[in-house]
Each structure stands twice: as C-alpha cells, then as structure tokens.
N, C-alpha and C positions, 0 to 999 in steps of 0.2 A: 491523801486519804479522802474517800468519798463521804461527804457529810450532808448530802441532799436529804430532805425530810419528806414524810408522807404529805404534810401540808403543802409543801412546794409542788409536789407531783400532782396533788389534787387540784391546786390552783392552775397548774399547767394544763391539765386535762379539761378544766372548765373553759379555759381560753380556746383550747382546741375545739370544743363543742360549739362555742358561741362565735368564735372568730371575731370577737368584739370585747375589748377590755371592760367597758361599762356593764354590759350584760353579764359577763363572767363575774364581775365584782358582786352583782346582785345575787348570782347563783350561789356564791360561797360566803355571803354575808360579810363582805369586806368592802373597803373603799377602793376606788380605781387605783389610787396611789399605792395601796398595800399590794394589790394584784401585780402592778408593774414592778414593784420592789422584789416580790417573790420570783418573778420571771427573770429579772436582772441577776439575782443571786444564782439562779440555776445556770444562766448563760455564762456567768463568770466561772463557775465551777466546771462547766463542761467545755469551756474554751471556745465558744462560738455561739452565734445567734440561733434561736429556736424558731423565730418567726421572721417573715419578711413582709414589708409593706409595699405593695404594688398598686399605685394610683388609688391610695386610700383603702385598699382592700388587703386584709390580713391573710397571710398564708404561711404554711409550714416550710421550713428549710429541710434539707435532707437530714440534718441532725435532729430536727424537730420531729420528723416522721419516724425516725428510728426510736426516739425517746417515747413517743406516743405508743408505738407498737409494744414496747416492753413495759411501760409504766401502767397501762390500763389494767392488765391482769394482776399486777402487783398491788395496786390500790384497791381493786375489787376484793382480793384475798384478805387484805388488811381490814377492810370494812366487815367482812364475814367474821374475822377474828374478834373485832370489837363487839359486834352484836352477840357473839357467843359468850364472851367474857362478862358482858354487862347484863345478860338475861336474868341472872339470879339476884341482881341488886334491886330490891323492891321495898316499898313502904306500905304500911297498913293504911295510912292516911296521907293525902296530898300535903306537900310542903306549902304552908300558908305564907305567901309573900306579899308584903305591902309595898306598893310602888308610889313614890311621890308624884303628884300631878305636876310638880315643877320640872320633872325630868322628861316626861313624854307628852306630846311627840317631838317637841322642839330640841331639847338638849341631847337626848339619846334616841334619835329617830329609828335606829335599828335594834333597840332593846327587845322589842316583842319578837323580832325575827330570831335573835340570839336565844331567847327563852324557848322558842319553838324548836330550834335546832338542838337545844339541850334535851328537850322531851324526845325528839327523834333518836338522839344518840343513847339516851337512858330511858327506854320505854317503860321501865318499872318505877320511875321517879316522877310521879305526877306533881304538878304545881298548880295551886289555886291562887290566882293573882287578884289583888284588890287595889285599885287606884284610890288614893286618899290625899288629903292635904299634907304638906311636909311636916307640919307641927304635930299631926296626929299619929304619924307612923311609929316613932320610937316609943311614945307612951303606950300604944297598943301592943308593941313588942314586949315591953316590961310587964304589962298586965297579962301576958300569956295568950293574947289573941292572935299573935303572929309568931312564926318561927324565924323570920328574918325580914328586913325591910331595906329598900333602896331609897336613899334620900339625897338631897342637895345640902352641902354644908361648907362652912369655912373653918373646919377643924375643931369646933366645939363638940363636946361629947358628954352624954348622959352617964352618970355613975351606974356601974353594973352592966356596961355594954362593951363589945369589941367592935372596932371599926376597920374595914379594909377599903382603901381608896381604889376606885375603879378608873376614874379619870380625874385629872387635875389641870387647871388652867389659871393663869394670872387673873385675879379679880379686876373688874372694871365697873365703870358707871356709864350706863346707856342714857343718852340725852339727845334732844333735838337741837338744831343749829340756833334756835332762838333762846336757848337757856343761857344765863349769865356765865356758867362754867364751861361753855362749849369751846372757847378759845384756848383753854388751858391744855398743856400737853400731858399733865398728870393731875390727879385730884387726891388730896389727903382726906382722911376720915373726918377730921375736924372741919374741913371746908363744907361738909354736908349739913352742918347743924342749922343754918338758916332755912333749909329746904326740907321738903318731905321726900323720903326715899322709899321706894317700893321694893320689898324683899319677899322671898318665897316663904318666909316664916319668921316667927319671933321666939323660937325655942332655943335650947342650948347649942344647937348646931351652928348658930350665927353669933355666939357670944363674943368672939374676937372682934367683930365689927362694932358691936355695941360698946365694948370696952374702949376701943380705939376712938370712937366718936365722943365718948364721955369725958375725954381729957379737956375738951373745950368748955368754957364757962357757959356757952349757949346750950340749949336743950335740943338734941336731935329728934326728929319726928320720923317714925318708921310705920309703914302700912303694909299689910300682907296682901299680896296678889298671887294666888296659887298657880295660875297659868300664864304662859308667855303671851297669849292672845290678849289678856287683860293688860299686861305690862305694855305691850305695843300701843294699845289704845290710850292709856294714861300718859305715855311719853309723847306720842305724836299729837294727840288732840288736847291734852291738858298741860303740856309742857313740863311733865314731871321728870324725875330721875329714877333709875332702876338699877339694882345690882345685876351685873352680867359678867360673862367671862370674855377674855380676849382670845378670839379664835379667828384666824385668817379667813376672809370671805364671808363672815357673818354680817358685817356692815356692808350691805349691798350698795348703798349710796351714801358714803361717808360725808358728803357735802351737806346732806339733809339731816342725817342722824348718825351718830357714831358712838363707840364705846371707848372711853378714856381710861387708861390704867389707874387703878386705885392703889395708893401707897399705904403701907402700914398695916395691912391685913394679910392673912395667909391665902394660899390659892383657893379658888372656888372649885369644889370637888363634887363628884357623885361617889357615894360610898355605900357599901353593904354593911349593915349593922346586925349583929346577933347578940344575944345575952351572954354574959361571962360564962365560960365553961360549958357552953351548949352548942359548940361548933361540931355537930355530928358529921359523919362521913358524907351523907347526902348534901348537907349544907356546904361542906368543904368542896365537894365536886362542883356544886353550882357556883360557888365563889370563884374557884379557879377557872371555870369555863368563862364566866363573864369577864373576869380580869384579863384573860388572854384575848378574847374577842374584841373587847373595847380598847385594849392596848394597841391592837392592830390599826384601829381607826384613829384614836386620839392621843395615845400615849397615856401613861399613868404610873402607878407605883403603889406598893403595899405599905400601909401604916396601920398597925393594930394596937 
C-alpha cells in the first residue's frame, strides 16, 4: 500500500530545488534531521535511493528524477486545493496571541517562521502577536486581552484555562563549572535551597518546582529573568543557577557550563493556553499547526 504523504513529497521537492539538506530544511521550516527522516521514509517505501552523493555534491538518482517529474504537479495541485478550501475561513479581528519572552528567540527559534507559514496557509486568519513576560501572559488571557498565549511551564495551570503541550524536555539546572553543584550528575529540588535560582516566571506555571523545593527546611530563593540572554549573563558572570531544559547540543562547552538534570519536577514545556470552552476553530487550527511543526523539530505531546 502506498502511504507517502504530501509533506514527504513537499520535503523531497525542497531538497530537489536546493540540493542541500540544510537549505531545504530552512525552506520547509524543519530541522535538517526531520528533512533527512522524511527522505529516508520515502526511500524505504519506494525501495531505493532518491539522491546520490558524488564528491559532496547531491544529485538525483533515476528513481529520484522519476519521482520529481510526477510529484511536482501533484503537490502544486494540492496547494491549489488548500488555498481554495481555506479562502473562506476568515476572522473579523486578528487572533490576539501573547508570546512569552522566555520562548523567543532561544527556546523556539523557528516559532515566528511557523506563525508566518500559518498566515500564508490561512490568509484569512490574521494574527496579532505580542511578546510579554511569562508571568503576564495567562493573566492577560483571563482578563480577555488575549485569545491565546504561548508560555514556558512546568505543568502548573491557572484555573479556567486549557493547556496544550507543544514541546517537552526534561528539566535541568544550568550552571557554570565554578558552582558547588557542578560536579553532581543530578540535582534535586531541595538541593537548590541554599542558592538563588533564576526562573522565567513566578506564576502558577512553575508551581511544581516551588512545591518540590519547599519540602526542605531551608527557604529557596527564586528570581525572574525573562530572557535567556539575561540568564546567560547571571550564570556565567555571577555564578548563578538557572532553570533550563535538557536538549542535546545546547551545552556548547560542557566543561565550562552545563545543564544538570533536575529530579522531582515535571518536564519543562512550551504550551499553548486558551480559556476554558473558548477553543474556537481558528484557535484549534493554530494549535494543531504549531503542535505538528514543533513536534517535527523537538518532539512533544498534547495535554489539556
């Protein structure tokens, strides 16, 4: 049974156009790894390679040339169908979307690209973005100033809201090699109590961390730093600790600074939050779009 998807064919055509996996990944708003995976799945289904590498130059095989010839008009026709079917989906007012400053540009560097690709795909669904501190996003949503918000969280949730996880990673503590905890292979929440920990916010989003740290007789100290640039400065120049995620490759020089797994707290997530019973069709389309795009990059899962 043929199970190739339009996405796989679109990725294949992007590689054909660029003859470079990295540039193709940028063109389709995916990671290079995700592009290679799509090509590998196609090659497995079609029982043969689609590209050949000759002295570090990418080229099409005979099977690849045949697929390109037949896939191009099919994908073009599908895009015409999409535009036709989406043309009547319109809003009277733009979707008001609050985006936590803790997420962009460091944690979700492609988020703005994915929002733009959503606009291109649904031209009648305008989005008005507003970047704000993590703590301010959900309160603004509950006050009716936003239709949805994207925040960083540890699973804590405000009453009257629905949460969809877009990305999730094991939580960790980012520290410099001169910090007393640096030699530990893991850190427990109660280990943090003698120190000051920099977090993206002090709202209900991070309640599980505060509760885990409170089991110690010492008093934990938390300080808000909205952006990762500030976090980097406080960790490297002031020998501080910061909440972070465990993600391969983010510790560029682990001998100097690294992220140690944090035990006893839920995963560190990026989540889309809406008010209870107000997940309209446009918001549902946006949620599903971001969930699919970010899953291709980081993995994730839905929790509402």
